[in-house]
N, C-alpha and C positions, 0 to 999 in steps of 0.2 A: 555388522557391528554388534558385539554382545554386551549385554548389560550385566553388571554384577550387583546382586541384591545382598543386603546384609540382614541377617536375622535379628529381630528385636524381641527380647524377652521382657516380660513385665512382672514386677513384684507389686502386688496389690496388698497394702497394709490395712487390715481391718481392725487394728489395735488389739491389745490384750489388756486385761484388767488384773494386773499383778505388778507389784513394786519393782521386780527385777526387769520388767519390760521397759523401764524408763531409759535404760542405756546411758550413754554419755553424749554431750553435745555433738552433733545437732539433734540429739534425743531420738535416734532411730532405735527401735527395739532390737534386742539381741537376735530375735527370729528373722527380722528383715536383713540384718547383717550376715547371719548364717546363710540365708537364702542367696544373697548376693555372692558370697564366696563360693557356694556350691554351683551356681549358674556360671560364674566366671571360670571355674575349674572345668566344668563340663563342656562349655562352649566359649573358649577364650576370645574368639573373633566377633561374638555377638554383641549387640548393643543391649544394655540392661537399663530399662526404665523403671522408675519408682513412682507410684501413686498411692495416695491414701484413699480410704473409702469416702472421705469428705470431698476430695477432688472429683471423684466420680459423681457424687450427689450434686455438686455444684454444676458440673457440665450438663447432667441430665435435667437440671432445673433451670436451664437457660442462663447460667451465670448469676443466679440469685441464691441467697441463703435458703437452705432447705426449710427452715422454720424462722419466723421473725423473732428477734430478741424480745423478751418480755419488757413491757413498759415499766414494770415495777423494779427492774434491776438495771438501772441506768449506768452503773459503774462498769459493767462488763460488756455492754453493747457499744459499738462505735458507729460513726457515720453521722449524717445530718440530724437524725432523730434525737441525738443527745444534745444538740446545740440549743434547742428551744423546747418549752414544755409541749406536751401533746395537745392537739386541739380536740375538743369533744363536742 
């Protein structure tokens, strides 16, 4: 019995710092969109996966944020630490 394997290609989005990189919803950069089109054209039967650099950092850090949100900026951080004042 033979097994058929399917090639998986990965687009790793490390972000760009330019306004044109904002794209359109779901806010993928134009570079990631162009890479997807090129990969799909080159290998139409391959599976194309997309990860951001933050996804990689999250996994390498055991599913935890890479850095804790600052206690001084409670509006931008989420989770249980925003429900009650910090204990000191």
